[in-house]
N, C-alpha and C positions, 0 to 999 in steps of 0.2 A: 708589221705594224707597229709593234712593241721593243723594245730595245733588248728585253730579258722577259724571261715567263713569270717577272712578278711572284714568286716564289710558291709557285702552281707546279706540282708534278703528275702526269696520267702515266699508270701504271697496266698498259694493254693486256691485261691476264686476262680476258674474258672467256677462255676457255682453260685458264689455268696457265703457266710458265713452264716453256721448254726451255730447250739449250740458255743457258748451264745450270738453271736452279731445281729443273726437274721438280717442280712443286702443282701435281692436279689438283690442289684446292685452293691455289692461287683465287682470288680475283679480281676484277679490273679495279683501280682505285684511283679518285682525283683527290689529292690533297692540295693543302695550302691556300684555299679558296681566303679572301676577306670580302669588305665591304669594295673594295679597289680594285677586284679582279675583274676583268674586261673579256668579253669574247676572243680580244686576241691574244690575254694572256692565255684564253685555255686553249686557243689554237696551236699557238708556240707548244706549250705544253706536248701538247698530243706530236707534234715534229719530233719534239725533243725527246720525246718516250723511246721513239723509233732509236733514236740516235744512241740513247743509253743502252735500250737491249743491243744492237751491236756490238755498239764497246764489250758490253759480259761477256758476250760472246766470243770476241777478239784476245779479249785478254784472259780468257781460259784456254782459247787454241793456241796463244803466245808460252801459257804456265806452260802446257802440255808438252806443247812442242820443242823450249826451250831457245826458242829463237823470237826477235823481234820484228812487229810488221816494219815495213820500211814505207807502201805505200799502200792505200786503199785502192781498189779498182771498184768501179760502180755499174750496175746496169740496171735497167727494169725503170716502170714510171715514175717510181719515186725520187729518181737521182735526177728528175727534170729540175727539182723545187732546189733554186740556188740555197736558202736562209738551212737547210736539212742540209747540203752537202757541205755547207760551211761549217754547221756546228758538228758535223760529225768530225770533220778536218780538229776542228779544235779541239773537241773532245777527244782523242784518241792519240793527240799529237802527231802527227805523219798528214802527208799531204791527201786527197780523197782525188782521183784523178776520173772524168768522167766523157767515155769517149764519143765521137761524133754518132757512131749506129747505138741508142742504145738497148734496143733490146735484143742482146748481145744469145742469147737462149734459144733463140730463132734462126738468128744469125751464125749458129753453129749449127745447126741439123742443116740449114744449109749448105757449109762447107761441107760437112760429113758426104753429104748427097754428091756434092761437086767432086770431092775426092775419091767415091766410091765410080763414079763414068768417067773419072778421067781430063773433070774441068781444069781442077788445080792439079799440078803435080806433087806436090809434097806440103808437110805442116808449115813449113819456111817462106813459101809462097804465098801462106794463106796469112801469117804473122804479120808479112810487111801489107795486109791493108787494115791493120787498125792503125787508130789515128786518136789525136787527144782532142777532144772538144774544149773543155775549160779543166786547169789545175786550182782544186782550192787548198789553199795553203793556210795552216794554222796561226792564228793569230793570239789566241787567249792564254795570259798568263796563269804559269803551273798553279798560283795559288787560286784562282778562279776555277783553273779544273779540280781542282781537289774539294772545292768547297762543293758545286755543284754535283759532283760525285756522290760524295760525303751525303747531299738531299736526297741523290737518287736511292743511293741505300737505304735512307730511313722510306720513304716513299714506298720503296720496295719491300721493307718488311713488313710496312703496312699491309698490304696485300698479301705476304704469303698467309700459306694454312687456314685461309680465311674461313672455308666450311672445315665442319665437325670431319674424321676418315669415315 
């Protein structure tokens, strides 16, 4: 319902931070609140916090592997949120692809069972079943992406090592 986060960032480190930060002493934080902050800004910041954490992990993976991500295929309940998926594409600078069947973990278990009993001949036959529901194409300019990422890093820094060892 709002065009941006209004300068609000939520770091969802409610039990510390996992990969790639590995900080068990980090705690959840909400920063950037003003008198003009609305519930919608906070809700958007919460969604964006998910996308920022995913971006942090994928950037670490790219660095470790020496490979650049060409697209991100998503699944699970959160991928039903179009705003989150578009922001993820914008933040990563690569397309985000949502499949027609978004519960792919359960679907994968079914495929394995089908392979085991001979319902599916091979993995190639299964791969042919995958279909795109929607492709989210990045539309954010590079300077905006850098600004948002820098602000996220600042918020992340506030949440890190919050409690003493």
